[in-house]
Backbone as ProteinMPNN parsed JSONL, in Angstrom:
{"seq_chain_A": "MVRDRNRRGIIAAVAFVLWLGYMVVGLSVINAALPTVGGEGPEGTAAFIGLVLGVVAIGLVMWAASD", "coords_chain_A": {"N_chain_A": [[4.119, -14.477, -19.813], [2.897, -12.604, -22.53], [4.583, -11.752, -25.26], [4.33, -11.071, -27.908], [2.974, -8.626, -29.951], [0.914, -8.747, -31.665], [-0.601, -11.019, -30.83], [-1.282, -10.157, -28.323], [-3.066, -8.169, -29.024], [-5.093, -9.655, -30.262], [-6.002, -11.105, -27.984], [-6.951, -8.999, -26.395], [-8.919, -7.951, -28.122], [-10.741, -10.113, -28.282], [-11.525, -10.264, -25.547], [-12.79, -7.789, -25.376], [-14.876, -7.982, -27.145], [-16.336, -10.091, -25.989], [-17.073, -8.781, -23.562], [-18.747, -6.751, -24.658], [-20.722, -8.353, -25.733], [-21.741, -9.474, -23.335], [-22.734, -7.123, -22.122], [-24.709, -6.195, -23.975], [-26.317, -8.445, -24.731], [-26.378, -10.12, -22.502], [-27.218, -8.555, -20.275], [-29.8, -7.853, -21.104], [-30.975, -10.344, -21.282], [-30.876, -11.095, -18.574], [-32.413, -9.101, -17.397], [-34.961, -9.693, -18.629], [-35.391, -12.31, -17.759], [-35.329, -12.223, -14.965], [-37.113, -9.996, -13.822], [-37.279, -6.54, -12.425], [-38.858, -6.105, -9.323], [-40.715, -4.213, -7.332], [-38.703, -2.366, -7.075], [-36.448, -3.906, -6.534], [-34.093, -6.098, -7.714], [-31.987, -8.134, -9.852], [-30.479, -6.535, -11.607], [-28.867, -4.437, -10.863], [-26.595, -5.647, -9.692], [-25.757, -7.169, -11.889], [-25.116, -5.106, -13.659], [-23.011, -3.892, -12.23], [-21.146, -5.963, -12.321], [-20.75, -6.015, -15.093], [-19.518, -3.451, -15.251], [-17.113, -3.916, -13.936], [-16.019, -5.971, -15.553], [-15.78, -4.492, -17.87], [-13.788, -2.688, -17.127], [-11.639, -4.391, -16.822], [-11.504, -5.367, -19.469], [-10.837, -2.984, -20.837], [-8.33, -2.509, -19.663], [-6.929, -4.686, -20.775], [-6.905, -3.927, -23.406], [-5.336, -1.609, -23.223], [-2.927, -2.787, -22.298], [-2.346, -4.402, -24.531], [-1.763, -2.406, -26.363], [0.524, -1.321, -25.375], [4.078, -0.951, -25.469]], "CA_chain_A": [[3.778, -13.139, -20.343], [2.768, -12.689, -23.989], [5.476, -10.69, -25.818], [3.925, -10.819, -29.3], [2.011, -7.6, -29.883], [-0.397, -9.171, -32.419], [-1.315, -11.913, -29.968], [-1.95, -9.368, -27.263], [-4.171, -7.465, -29.653], [-6.181, -10.595, -30.356], [-6.493, -11.378, -26.684], [-7.76, -7.824, -26.048], [-10.153, -7.872, -28.982], [-11.663, -11.118, -27.82], [-12.084, -9.84, -24.253], [-13.641, -6.652, -25.583], [-16.158, -8.46, -27.829], [-17.075, -10.85, -24.902], [-17.676, -7.846, -22.708], [-19.789, -6.147, -25.345], [-21.811, -9.359, -25.74], [-22.387, -9.522, -22.097], [-23.454, -5.87, -21.887], [-25.789, -6.038, -24.873], [-27.214, -9.581, -24.692], [-26.517, -10.663, -21.111], [-28.032, -7.681, -19.389], [-31.18, -8.02, -21.593], [-31.587, -11.651, -20.83], [-31.078, -11.05, -17.126], [-33.648, -8.225, -17.136], [-36.088, -10.421, -19.082], [-35.614, -13.541, -16.926], [-35.604, -11.773, -13.627], [-37.457, -8.486, -13.852], [-37.337, -5.806, -11.198], [-40.167, -6.145, -8.662], [-40.693, -3.285, -6.225], [-37.41, -1.683, -7.042], [-35.441, -4.827, -6.222], [-33.775, -7.038, -8.806], [-30.556, -8.42, -10.11], [-29.878, -5.668, -12.665], [-27.754, -3.631, -10.233], [-25.462, -6.457, -9.573], [-25.351, -7.439, -13.279], [-24.45, -3.904, -14.234], [-21.73, -3.776, -11.517], [-20.261, -7.0, -12.959], [-20.4, -5.467, -16.38], [-18.554, -2.344, -15.061], [-15.805, -4.5, -13.507], [-15.488, -6.591, -16.674], [-15.383, -3.455, -18.755], [-12.406, -2.129, -16.694], [-10.659, -5.443, -17.194], [-11.356, -5.395, -20.965], [-10.084, -1.857, -21.292], [-7.02, -2.754, -19.241], [-6.294, -5.59, -21.688], [-6.643, -3.123, -24.612], [-4.16, -0.775, -22.888], [-1.87, -3.712, -22.241], [-2.098, -4.787, -25.943], [-1.239, -1.204, -27.085], [1.802, -0.885, -24.818], [5.309, -1.554, -26.083]], "C_chain_A": [[3.831, -13.16, -21.883], [3.568, -11.474, -24.47], [5.057, -10.254, -27.241], [2.807, -9.797, -29.293], [0.737, -8.021, -30.609], [-1.231, -10.144, -31.608], [-1.986, -11.161, -28.858], [-3.126, -8.632, -27.774], [-5.341, -8.422, -29.877], [-6.817, -10.948, -29.066], [-7.448, -10.228, -26.189], [-9.036, -7.756, -26.808], [-11.213, -8.924, -28.523], [-12.315, -10.757, -26.505], [-13.078, -8.721, -24.474], [-14.992, -7.09, -26.194], [-16.915, -9.284, -26.832], [-17.751, -9.866, -23.942], [-18.83, -7.199, -23.364], [-21.009, -7.088, -25.44], [-22.534, -9.48, -24.415], [-23.211, -8.31, -21.806], [-24.72, -5.761, -22.762], [-26.82, -7.246, -24.659], [-27.453, -9.992, -23.241], [-27.35, -9.875, -20.246], [-29.526, -7.774, -19.793], [-31.754, -9.249, -21.122], [-31.764, -11.687, -19.314], [-32.278, -10.212, -16.692], [-34.909, -8.94, -17.53], [-36.399, -11.594, -18.185], [-35.978, -13.21, -15.467], [-35.902, -10.317, -13.489], [-37.43, -7.855, -12.45], [-38.756, -5.749, -10.632], [-40.005, -5.224, -7.437], [-39.41, -2.607, -6.051], [-36.228, -2.539, -6.63], [-35.29, -5.863, -7.323], [-32.338, -7.238, -8.961], [-29.863, -7.478, -11.034], [-28.784, -4.89, -12.086], [-26.45, -4.437, -10.118], [-24.909, -6.895, -10.933], [-24.642, -6.271, -13.842], [-23.08, -3.667, -13.534], [-20.67, -4.806, -12.147], [-19.833, -6.576, -14.321], [-19.371, -4.347, -16.264], [-17.149, -2.959, -14.815], [-15.179, -5.195, -14.753], [-15.047, -5.613, -17.794], [-13.999, -2.823, -18.417], [-11.356, -3.097, -17.062], [-10.402, -5.461, -18.706], [-10.557, -4.205, -21.425], [-8.655, -1.876, -20.81], [-6.243, -3.694, -20.203], [-6.017, -4.832, -22.97], [-5.412, -2.232, -24.376], [-2.887, -1.596, -22.846], [-1.429, -4.099, -23.663], [-1.423, -3.622, -26.695], [0.138, -0.835, -26.569], [2.978, -1.581, -25.575], [6.163, -2.329, -25.194]], "O_chain_A": [[4.774, -13.712, -22.449], [3.264, -10.331, -24.13], [5.418, -9.166, -27.689], [1.765, -10.052, -28.689], [-0.372, -7.681, -30.197], [-2.459, -10.105, -31.686], [-3.117, -11.467, -28.481], [-4.111, -8.466, -27.054], [-6.49, -8.02, -29.692], [-8.038, -11.089, -28.999], [-8.539, -10.46, -25.668], [-10.107, -7.535, -26.243], [-12.401, -8.625, -28.404], [-13.525, -10.92, -26.349], [-14.121, -8.698, -23.82], [-16.065, -6.627, -25.805], [-18.141, -9.176, -26.831], [-18.894, -10.093, -23.545], [-19.87, -7.071, -22.718], [-22.153, -6.674, -25.254], [-23.76, -9.575, -24.36], [-24.315, -8.445, -21.28], [-25.731, -5.254, -22.276], [-28.012, -7.027, -24.44], [-28.592, -10.186, -22.816], [-28.159, -10.434, -19.505], [-30.404, -7.774, -18.93], [-32.875, -9.279, -20.614], [-32.735, -12.269, -18.83], [-33.027, -10.555, -15.777], [-35.898, -8.812, -16.808], [-37.565, -11.846, -17.88], [-36.827, -13.855, -14.852], [-35.057, -9.513, -13.093], [-37.542, -8.546, -11.437], [-39.714, -5.406, -11.326], [-39.168, -5.512, -6.581], [-39.044, -2.287, -4.92], [-35.135, -2.022, -6.397], [-36.275, -6.429, -7.796], [-31.53, -6.597, -8.289], [-28.659, -7.645, -11.228], [-27.788, -4.674, -12.776], [-25.363, -3.943, -10.416], [-23.692, -6.979, -11.096], [-23.604, -6.452, -14.478], [-22.11, -3.285, -14.19], [-19.516, -4.477, -12.424], [-18.671, -6.751, -14.69], [-18.446, -4.279, -17.073], [-16.157, -2.552, -15.42], [-13.983, -5.049, -15.002], [-14.101, -5.867, -18.539], [-13.199, -2.49, -19.291], [-10.293, -2.72, -17.556], [-9.263, -5.557, -19.162], [-9.693, -4.339, -22.292], [-7.799, -1.302, -21.484], [-5.044, -3.51, -20.412], [-4.977, -5.063, -23.587], [-4.549, -2.123, -25.247], [-1.851, -1.133, -23.322], [-0.231, -4.114, -23.945], [-0.595, -3.857, -27.575], [0.866, -0.108, -27.244], [2.831, -2.631, -26.201], [7.189, -2.854, -25.626]]}, "name": "protein", "num_of_chains": 1, "seq": "MVRDRNRRGIIAAVAFVLWLGYMVVGLSVINAALPTVGGEGPEGTAAFIGLVLGVVAIGLVMWAASD"}
């Protein structure tokens, strides 16, 4: 368990930036590489993965802010 609050903040910040990168760049790349055809495509799964990763990233932010 990481006890240093500064280190926890850095871990949370890195996780948050990686999540933002996935949401901005990753979803665009997935949508361009595998477009939706007939209402079916990978963007729903990619968005769900982004949602789950976002919950994890925000959990890390809350963990970093705790005493």
